[in-house]
N, C-alpha and C positions, 0 to 999 in steps of 0.2 A: 185275374181281374178282381176277384173278391178280396184278395190280400191287399191290393193297392187301395181299394175302397176302405178297407179297415184301417190302413195306415193313415189315410187322409182324415178319417173320422177320429182316430186317436190323436193326431196332431191338432185337430180342431178342439177336441175336449181338453187337451193339454193347454192350449192357449186361453180357453175360457175358464178352466177350473184351476186357479192358482191360490187356493186358501191354505192347504196343508202340504208340507214338504213330503210327507209319506205318499200322498196321492200323486204328487208330481213324479216321484221316483218310480212308482208303479206304472204310470203312463209312459215314462221313458223306457222302462223294461219291456213294455208291450210294443213300443215302436222298434226296439232292438230285435225282439223276437220276430216281428213281421219283416224287418229288413233281412234277418237271417233266413227266413223261409223264402223270400224273394231271391236271395243269393243262392240258396241250394237249388231252387228251380232253374235259375239261369245257368249254374254250373252243370246241372244234370242235362239240360237241353243241349248245350254245346259240348258236352262230354269232356269237360275240363276236370282237373284233379280237385279234390276237396280239401287240399292243404290250407288254402286261404280261409275256408270256413272255420277250421280249427283255430287259426290265428285270430279271426274275428270273434269267436266265442271267448277266447282267452282275454282279449281286450274288453269285452263286455263284462266279464266277471270282475276284472280289475276296476272298471267303472262303477259297477254296482257295489263293490266293497267300499270304495271311496265315498259313494253317496250314503251308504248306511253308517259309516263311521262319522260323517258330518252330521247326520241325523241324530245319532246317539250323543255326540258332543253338544249339539244345540239343545237337545232336550235336557241334558244335565245342567246347562248354563241357564236357559230361559224357562224350563219347566213345561214347555209345549212345543208343538211343531207348526204353529201358525206362521205362514210365510211373511205376512205383513207386519208381524210384531217384533221382528228383529232386523238389524242391519248387519249383513255378513262382513262388511268391510271393517267394522269396529271390533 
């Protein structure tokens, strides 16, 4: 129950706090960790195998590496990580 409350609070803060790209990436990682905890609890409750959780963590690592590489490239180009100061499409 507390994990779902923390997940909704993290989503709320993510929607309200969109100034820095690094802060957004950290909130996304928090959401992913909370989803992972919910997945582990679900799989443990129904006594399923934890193979899917390893696949989930692998995809999460790939997502975080992509986010950090985008952050590094944007800081090199623009000099800051303000989300409103650049247009990703250009």
